[in-house]
C-alpha positions as CSV (number, residue, x, y, z in Angstrom):
1,X,-2.5,-13.0,-45.8
2,X,-1.2,-12.1,-49.5
3,X,-0.3,-14.3,-52.4
4,X,3.0,-13.7,-54.4
5,X,3.6,-14.4,-58.0
6,X,4.8,-18.2,-57.5
7,X,1.6,-18.9,-55.8
8,X,3.0,-19.0,-52.1
9,X,1.4,-17.3,-49.3
10,X,3.5,-14.6,-47.3
11,X,2.7,-14.3,-43.4
12,X,2.5,-10.8,-42.4
13,X,5.2,-10.4,-39.8
14,X,3.8,-8.4,-36.6
15,X,5.5,-5.0,-36.2
16,X,8.0,-4.9,-33.4
17,X,6.5,-3.3,-30.2
18,X,8.6,-0.8,-28.0
19,X,7.8,0.5,-24.5
20,X,9.4,3.9,-24.1
21,X,10.1,6.2,-21.0
22,X,11.3,9.6,-21.0
23,X,14.7,10.5,-19.5
24,X,15.4,14.0,-19.3
25,X,15.1,15.3,-23.0
26,X,15.5,11.9,-24.5
27,X,13.1,9.2,-25.2
28,X,14.6,5.8,-24.3
29,X,13.4,2.3,-25.2
30,X,12.1,0.8,-21.7
31,X,11.1,-2.4,-22.8
32,X,10.9,-4.6,-26.2
33,X,9.1,-7.7,-27.5
34,X,10.7,-10.6,-28.9
35,X,10.4,-9.6,-32.4
36,X,12.1,-6.3,-31.4
37,X,15.0,-7.8,-29.5
38,X,15.4,-10.5,-32.5
39,X,16.1,-7.3,-34.8
40,X,18.7,-6.0,-32.6
41,X,16.7,-3.4,-30.5
42,X,17.1,-3.5,-26.8
43,X,16.0,-1.7,-23.7
44,X,18.2,1.6,-22.8
45,X,18.5,2.4,-26.5
46,X,17.6,6.0,-27.7
47,X,14.2,5.8,-29.4
48,X,15.5,7.6,-32.3
49,X,18.4,5.2,-32.9
50,X,15.8,2.4,-32.6
51,X,13.2,3.9,-35.1
52,X,16.2,4.5,-37.7
53,X,17.1,0.7,-37.5
54,X,13.4,-0.4,-37.5
55,X,11.1,2.4,-38.9
56,X,7.9,0.4,-38.7
57,X,8.1,-0.5,-34.9
58,X,5.1,0.3,-32.8
59,X,5.8,2.8,-30.0
60,X,3.8,3.1,-26.7
61,X,4.5,4.9,-23.6
62,X,5.8,2.6,-20.7
63,X,3.7,2.4,-17.4
64,X,6.5,1.5,-14.7
65,X,4.0,2.6,-11.9
66,X,1.3,0.2,-13.3
67,X,4.2,-2.7,-14.1
68,X,5.1,-2.4,-10.2
69,X,1.4,-2.6,-9.2
70,X,0.8,-5.8,-11.3
71,X,4.1,-7.3,-10.2
72,X,2.9,-6.7,-6.4
73,X,-0.4,-8.3,-7.6
74,X,1.4,-11.3,-8.9
75,X,3.4,-11.6,-5.7
76,X,0.2,-11.9,-3.8
77,X,-1.0,-14.5,-6.0
78,X,2.4,-16.4,-5.5
79,X,1.6,-17.0,-2.0
80,X,-0.6,-19.8,-3.0
81,X,2.9,-21.7,-3.3
82,X,4.5,-20.1,-0.1
83,X,3.5,-17.6,2.3
84,X,7.1,-16.2,1.7
85,X,6.7,-14.5,-1.7
86,X,7.9,-10.8,-2.8
87,X,8.4,-9.0,-6.1
88,X,11.8,-8.5,-7.5
89,X,11.4,-5.6,-9.6
90,X,11.1,-4.9,-12.4
91,X,10.3,-8.3,-13.9
92,X,10.8,-11.1,-11.4
93,X,9.1,-12.8,-8.3
94,X,11.1,-14.5,-5.5
95,X,9.3,-17.4,-3.4
96,X,10.9,-19.3,-0.7
97,X,9.4,-22.7,-0.9
98,X,11.3,-24.2,2.0
99,X,8.9,-26.7,3.5
100,X,6.4,-26.5,0.9
101,X,7.3,-28.4,-2.1
102,X,6.0,-31.6,-0.6
103,X,2.4,-30.4,-1.1
104,X,3.1,-30.7,-4.9
105,X,4.8,-33.9,-4.6
106,X,8.2,-32.2,-5.3
107,X,10.0,-29.1,-6.3
108,X,9.8,-29.9,-10.1
109,X,6.0,-30.3,-10.1
110,X,5.6,-27.1,-8.1
111,X,7.8,-25.1,-10.6
112,X,5.8,-26.8,-13.4
113,X,2.4,-25.8,-11.9
114,X,3.6,-22.2,-11.3
115,X,5.0,-21.7,-14.9
116,X,1.8,-23.5,-16.3
117,X,-0.3,-21.0,-14.4
118,X,1.7,-18.0,-15.5
119,X,1.4,-19.1,-19.1
120,X,-2.6,-19.3,-18.6
121,X,-2.3,-15.6,-17.6
122,X,-0.4,-14.6,-20.6
123,X,3.2,-14.2,-19.1
124,X,6.4,-15.7,-20.6
125,X,8.2,-17.0,-17.5
126,X,11.3,-18.7,-16.5
127,X,11.8,-20.3,-13.3
128,X,14.9,-22.0,-11.1
129,X,15.1,-23.6,-7.9
130,X,18.3,-23.3,-5.8
131,X,19.7,-23.3,-2.2
132,X,20.3,-19.5,-2.4
133,X,18.6,-16.3,-3.7
134,X,21.6,-15.6,-5.8
135,X,22.0,-18.8,-7.6
136,X,18.2,-19.1,-8.3
137,X,18.2,-15.6,-9.8
138,X,21.2,-16.2,-11.9
139,X,19.8,-19.6,-13.4
140,X,16.3,-18.2,-13.8
141,X,17.7,-15.3,-16.1
142,X,20.8,-16.9,-17.6
143,X,20.6,-20.6,-17.3
144,X,18.1,-22.7,-18.9
145,X,14.3,-22.2,-19.5
146,X,13.7,-24.0,-15.9
147,X,16.2,-25.5,-14.0
148,X,16.8,-27.2,-10.5
149,X,20.1,-26.9,-8.8
150,X,20.8,-29.8,-6.4
151,X,22.4,-29.1,-3.2
152,X,26.0,-29.1,-3.0
153,X,26.3,-28.2,-6.9
154,X,25.9,-24.4,-7.1
155,X,29.5,-23.5,-7.7
156,X,29.4,-26.3,-10.8
157,X,26.2,-24.8,-12.0
158,X,27.2,-21.1,-11.9
159,X,30.6,-21.6,-13.3
160,X,29.7,-21.0,-17.1
161,X,27.1,-18.2,-16.3
162,X,27.9,-14.7,-17.6
163,X,29.2,-12.5,-14.8
164,X,26.3,-10.2,-15.1
165,X,24.4,-13.0,-13.3
166,X,25.7,-12.0,-10.0
167,X,23.5,-9.0,-9.9
168,X,26.3,-6.3,-10.7
169,X,26.2,-2.7,-11.5
170,X,26.9,-1.7,-15.2
171,X,30.3,-0.2,-14.1
172,X,31.6,-3.3,-12.4
173,X,30.3,-5.6,-15.2
174,X,31.9,-3.6,-17.8
175,X,35.4,-3.3,-15.8
176,X,35.1,-7.2,-15.5
177,X,34.7,-7.6,-19.2
178,X,37.6,-5.3,-20.0
179,X,39.9,-7.8,-18.1
180,X,38.7,-10.7,-19.8
181,X,36.6,-11.8,-16.9
182,X,33.1,-12.8,-18.6
183,X,32.3,-15.8,-16.5
184,X,31.2,-16.4,-12.9
185,X,33.9,-19.2,-13.1
186,X,36.7,-16.8,-13.8
187,X,36.4,-15.2,-10.5
188,X,36.9,-18.5,-8.5
189,X,40.7,-18.7,-8.9
190,X,41.3,-14.9,-8.1
191,X,43.0,-13.6,-5.1
192,X,40.5,-11.9,-3.0
193,X,42.2,-9.1,-1.7
194,X,43.2,-8.1,-5.3
195,X,39.8,-8.4,-6.5
196,X,38.2,-6.3,-3.4
197,X,41.1,-3.6,-4.0
198,X,40.2,-3.2,-7.7
199,X,36.1,-3.5,-7.5
200,X,35.4,-3.0,-3.9
201,X,33.6,-5.4,-1.6
202,X,30.2,-5.4,-3.3
203,X,31.6,-8.0,-6.1
204,X,32.6,-10.7,-3.7
205,X,29.7,-10.1,-1.5
206,X,27.4,-10.9,-4.5
207,X,29.6,-14.0,-5.3
208,X,29.5,-15.2,-1.7
209,X,25.6,-15.0,-1.4
210,X,25.2,-16.8,-4.7
211,X,27.7,-19.7,-3.4
212,X,26.2,-19.8,0.1
213,X,29.0,-18.4,1.9
214,X,27.1,-15.1,2.9
215,X,23.8,-14.8,4.2
216,X,20.9,-13.0,2.1
217,X,17.3,-12.9,3.4
218,X,14.0,-12.7,1.4
219,X,11.6,-10.1,2.7
220,X,8.1,-11.2,2.2
221,X,5.6,-8.7,0.4
222,X,3.8,-8.0,3.8
223,X,4.4,-9.4,7.5
224,X,3.0,-12.8,7.7
225,X,0.3,-12.8,10.3
226,X,0.8,-14.9,13.1
227,X,-2.8,-16.5,13.2
228,X,-3.9,-17.9,9.7
229,X,-6.0,-20.7,8.7
230,X,-6.6,-22.3,5.1
231,X,-9.1,-24.6,3.7
232,X,-8.7,-26.3,0.2
233,X,-11.7,-27.7,-1.4
234,X,-11.9,-31.0,-3.2
235,X,-13.9,-29.3,-6.0
236,X,-14.1,-25.7,-6.7
237,X,-16.9,-23.7,-5.1
238,X,-18.9,-20.7,-6.2
239,X,-22.1,-21.0,-4.4
240,X,-22.8,-18.1,-1.9
241,X,-23.9,-20.6,0.5
242,X,-20.8,-22.8,0.2
243,X,-18.7,-19.7,0.6
244,X,-20.5,-18.7,3.6
245,X,-20.1,-22.2,5.1
246,X,-16.3,-22.3,4.3
247,X,-15.9,-18.9,6.1
248,X,-17.6,-20.4,9.3
249,X,-15.4,-23.3,9.4
250,X,-12.4,-21.0,9.0
251,X,-13.8,-18.8,11.7
252,X,-14.0,-21.4,14.0
253,X,-10.7,-22.9,13.7
254,X,-9.1,-19.2,13.8
255,X,-11.0,-18.2,17.0
256,X,-10.0,-21.7,18.6
257,X,-6.6,-20.7,18.1
258,X,-6.8,-17.1,19.3
259,X,-8.6,-18.2,22.5
260,X,-5.8,-20.3,23.7
261,X,-3.6,-17.5,23.6
262,X,-6.4,-14.8,25.1
263,X,-6.6,-12.9,22.1
264,X,-9.1,-11.1,20.2
265,X,-9.5,-10.0,16.4
266,X,-9.1,-6.1,15.4
267,X,-8.4,-6.8,11.6
268,X,-9.2,-9.9,9.7
269,X,-8.4,-10.8,6.1
270,X,-10.1,-13.3,4.0
271,X,-8.2,-14.4,0.4
272,X,-10.1,-16.4,-2.1
273,X,-7.8,-18.1,-4.4
274,X,-9.7,-18.7,-7.7
275,X,-9.2,-21.2,-10.6
276,X,-8.2,-18.4,-12.8
277,X,-5.4,-17.9,-10.6
278,X,-6.8,-14.5,-9.4
279,X,-7.0,-13.9,-5.6
280,X,-9.7,-11.4,-4.7
281,X,-9.8,-10.5,-1.0
282,X,-11.5,-8.4,1.7
283,X,-10.6,-7.0,5.1
284,X,-13.0,-6.2,8.1
285,X,-11.8,-4.3,11.3
286,X,-13.4,-4.3,14.8
287,X,-13.6,-1.4,17.1
288,X,-12.1,-3.5,20.1
289,X,-10.8,-7.0,20.2
290,X,-13.5,-9.7,19.5
291,X,-14.0,-13.4,19.5
292,X,-17.6,-13.3,18.8
293,X,-18.0,-15.5,15.9
294,X,-21.6,-14.4,15.1
295,X,-20.7,-11.0,15.0
296,X,-17.5,-11.4,13.0
297,X,-19.4,-13.6,10.4
298,X,-22.0,-11.0,9.9
299,X,-19.3,-8.3,9.2
300,X,-17.9,-10.8,6.6
301,X,-21.1,-11.7,5.1
302,X,-21.7,-7.9,4.2
303,X,-18.4,-7.9,2.0
304,X,-18.6,-11.5,1.0
305,X,-21.6,-10.6,-1.3
306,X,-19.1,-8.4,-3.3
307,X,-16.4,-11.2,-3.6
308,X,-16.5,-12.6,-7.3
309,X,-16.0,-16.3,-7.4
310,X,-15.1,-16.3,-10.9
311,X,-14.6,-19.9,-12.3
312,X,-14.6,-21.2,-9.0
313,X,-12.7,-21.0,-5.7
314,X,-10.3,-23.8,-4.9
315,X,-8.8,-22.5,-1.5
316,X,-9.6,-20.0,0.9
317,X,-7.3,-18.6,3.8
318,X,-8.6,-16.5,7.0
319,X,-6.0,-14.4,8.7
320,X,-6.0,-12.3,11.9
321,X,-4.0,-9.4,10.6
322,X,-4.2,-7.6,13.9
323,X,-4.8,-9.6,17.1
324,X,-4.8,-7.9,20.4
325,X,-4.8,-9.2,24.0
326,X,-8.5,-9.8,25.2
327,X,-9.5,-10.1,28.8
328,X,-11.5,-13.3,29.4
329,X,-13.6,-11.6,31.8
330,X,-15.2,-9.5,29.3
331,X,-17.3,-12.2,28.0
332,X,-18.4,-13.5,31.3
333,X,-19.5,-10.0,32.2
334,X,-21.7,-9.5,29.0
335,X,-23.3,-12.9,29.7
336,X,-24.2,-11.9,33.3
337,X,-25.4,-8.5,32.1
338,X,-27.2,-9.0,28.8
339,X,-28.8,-5.5,29.0
340,X,-25.4,-4.0,28.8
341,X,-24.3,-6.1,26.0
342,X,-27.4,-5.1,23.8
343,X,-26.4,-1.6,24.6
344,X,-22.9,-1.9,23.5
345,X,-21.8,0.3,20.5
346,X,-19.1,-1.7,19.1
347,X,-21.1,-4.1,17.0
348,X,-22.8,-0.9,15.3
349,X,-19.4,0.9,14.8
350,X,-18.2,-2.2,13.3
351,X,-20.8,-2.6,10.7
352,X,-20.8,1.2,10.0
353,X,-17.1,1.3,9.6
354,X,-17.0,-1.9,7.4
355,X,-19.9,-0.5,5.1
356,X,-18.7,3.1,4.7
357,X,-14.8,2.6,5.2
358,X,-11.9,3.0,7.4
359,X,-11.8,6.4,9.0
360,X,-15.5,7.1,8.1
361,X,-16.6,6.6,11.7
362,X,-14.9,8.7,14.2
363,X,-15.4,10.8,17.3
364,X,-14.0,14.1,18.2
365,X,-11.6,14.3,20.9
366,X,-10.3,17.5,22.7
367,X,-6.7,19.0,22.1
368,X,-5.1,21.2,24.6
369,X,-4.9,24.5,22.3
370,X,-6.7,27.6,22.4
371,X,-6.5,28.1,18.7
372,X,-10.0,26.9,17.7
373,X,-8.9,24.9,14.3
374,X,-6.4,23.0,16.6
375,X,-8.8,22.5,19.6
376,X,-10.1,19.1,18.3
377,X,-9.0,15.9,16.6
378,X,-11.0,12.8,15.3
379,X,-10.3,9.5,16.8
380,X,-11.7,5.8,16.5
381,X,-15.0,5.9,18.2
382,X,-14.2,3.1,20.7
383,X,-10.5,4.4,21.6
384,X,-10.0,5.0,25.1
385,X,-10.1,8.6,26.3
386,X,-6.7,10.1,27.6
387,X,-7.5,11.5,31.1
388,X,-7.6,15.2,31.1
389,X,-8.5,15.7,27.5
390,X,-11.9,17.2,27.9
391,X,-12.7,20.7,26.5
392,X,-12.3,23.5,29.2
393,X,-15.8,24.6,30.2
394,X,-14.7,28.3,31.4
395,X,-14.3,29.4,27.7
396,X,-16.9,31.7,25.9
397,X,-19.4,30.4,23.8
398,X,-18.3,28.7,20.6
399,X,-20.2,28.3,17.4
400,X,-21.5,25.0,16.3
401,X,-20.0,25.1,12.9
402,X,-16.5,26.3,12.0
403,X,-15.1,26.9,8.5
404,X,-11.7,25.3,7.5
405,X,-10.2,27.6,6.6
406,X,-11.5,30.5,7.9
407,X,-13.1,32.6,5.0
408,X,-11.9,36.4,4.4
409,X,-14.2,39.1,4.7
410,X,-14.3,42.9,4.3
411,X,-15.1,44.7,7.5
412,X,-15.7,48.2,8.5
413,X,-14.8,48.7,12.1
414,X,-13.6,51.5,14.4
415,X,-9.9,51.0,15.8
416,X,-8.2,49.5,17.6
417,X,-10.5,47.2,19.8
418,X,-14.2,47.9,18.7
419,X,-16.5,45.2,16.8
420,X,-17.2,45.6,13.0
421,X,-20.1,47.8,12.3
422,X,-20.7,45.8,8.8
423,X,-19.2,43.2,6.9
424,X,-19.1,41.8,3.6
425,X,-19.1,37.9,3.1
426,X,-19.9,35.9,0.0
427,X,-20.7,39.0,-2.2
428,X,-23.4,40.0,0.5
429,X,-23.2,43.2,2.7
430,X,-24.3,42.7,6.4
431,X,-25.0,45.1,9.1
432,X,-24.1,44.5,12.5
433,X,-27.0,44.8,15.4
434,X,-25.5,43.3,18.2
435,X,-21.8,42.4,18.9
436,X,-19.7,41.0,22.0
437,X,-16.0,40.9,22.3
438,X,-13.3,41.0,21.9
439,X,-11.8,37.6,22.9
440,X,-8.2,37.7,22.2
441,X,-6.1,34.5,21.5
442,X,-2.7,34.9,20.7
443,X,-0.4,32.2,19.0
444,X,1.7,29.7,20.9
445,X,4.6,31.0,22.1
446,X,6.7,28.3,20.6
447,X,5.5,29.1,16.9
448,X,7.2,31.4,14.8
449,X,5.1,34.8,14.1
450,X,4.7,34.4,10.4
451,X,1.8,34.3,8.1
452,X,-1.5,32.8,9.9
453,X,-0.1,33.3,13.3
454,X,-0.9,36.7,14.2
455,X,-2.9,37.7,17.3
456,X,-6.7,37.3,16.9
457,X,-9.4,39.1,18.3
458,X,-12.7,37.3,18.2
459,X,-16.3,39.0,18.2
460,X,-19.6,37.5,18.3
461,X,-22.0,39.4,16.2
462,X,-25.7,39.2,15.3
463,X,-26.8,40.8,12.3
464,X,-30.4,42.4,11.5
465,X,-32.1,39.3,10.4
466,X,-31.0,37.6,13.8
467,X,-28.2,35.1,12.2
468,X,-25.0,35.0,14.5
469,X,-21.5,34.9,13.4
470,X,-18.0,34.4,15.0
471,X,-15.5,37.1,13.3
472,X,-11.9,37.7,13.9
473,X,-9.4,40.1,13.4
474,X,-6.0,38.6,12.4
475,X,-3.2,41.0,13.5
476,X,-3.2,44.2,15.6
477,X,-3.2,47.9,14.6
478,X,0.0,49.5,15.0
479,X,2.4,52.0,13.5
480,X,5.2,49.9,12.8
481,X,3.0,47.0,11.2
482,X,4.1,46.0,7.7
483,X,0.7,44.6,6.8
484,X,-2.6,45.7,8.0
485,X,-5.1,43.4,9.9
486,X,-7.4,41.2,8.1
487,X,-10.8,40.1,9.0
488,X,-12.2,36.4,8.8
489,X,-15.4,34.7,9.3
490,X,-14.7,31.4,11.3
491,X,-17.9,30.1,12.4
492,X,-21.8,30.1,12.7
493,X,-23.8,29.9,15.7
494,X,-27.1,27.8,15.8
């Protein structure tokens, strides 16, 4: 605050804020705050032109990726109003509230609650409710601050809105403006064939979608789980024992529903809707379909400890994200043979996976290939084995440790097929005391004979201190070879 000569106080107006992005060699205005917009600056303008008009403007780099991630988080948060919520990039949300408004005692109260919550999070938001996606989009951006279009009055409500409210591309909007067609209502009396001939079918498609004459669907942020249960609390909860008790109630209801369809849980998701409009969640997985409530709750308990209740949780939901058919005989078998149930590795695998993360617990599986680095892959530990996928037992000995990729070495060897007499690996020279080989491995005949796919001759060698290595020569000695063979160390024997 400062004082002028008349004794009045002048307020220091904040400098306009511009977010900029690069477009080739240009820097363009990506976004502008209300102060900048009021002073004539706008998105899409060149930064140099904007600063020429308002030199004191603050400039910061835009973050479109971060904005989109935050928009997806908001769409996840919006599932509190309806499970059918999706981001509408770059700055909107779409929510299908069909069948949900009565939970808020009407559409207006639902909209007021959503806007109030967004305001508390620091957002400036507008909203509209209509019978079509196009009408709601147009009214939210070009209508009042928040409006509800009654059924049967969409045509009247859209009539006075600008033509850009139909979600048109710039070229079409500019072309319509040149013809004096600046309002949606200006399109109503026009002959449809002439409009299509002049501007293409997209213009009338957008108009028909907005008026409800053409179908338009909303794709939710994520596929809705077929099995989901929720619990709303009369008072927010935050104590660990209260959260655990709520999880137990939800689990009982969910497993009862799955049991009627003989399904078991493979992937389970828990979402906690907090008072501050944050929605932290967690996901657990199982190695095989399960309806063991005690085991599933134990897996949840290990992660619920990391769930921050914040100012309090007002609603929790539990979803079977992946459910698979589960033979009911399995549970009877375990009850009849408790010893086998105790030896079952699935609970141990589940606990390790949920503690260490997805993909951290695997088991090797054989692959039909003679190329050593392609002869194995890693799969979930409880996955069924494919018949005939065992490793061949007639192969020569293989080292217990393979390098990926093989490490190049300098070798001294007689030619063409003798083992090396010595080799240099990791700056150390080693003399070979004993050697076996060669074991020739050719590349697959269907693979192109390019770099890294030459014929290999493998040797098992023992150096003077007793250590044993697996070496190979890539390529063959020949007069017409464009490149001399190279040597590699591929593995170490125990």
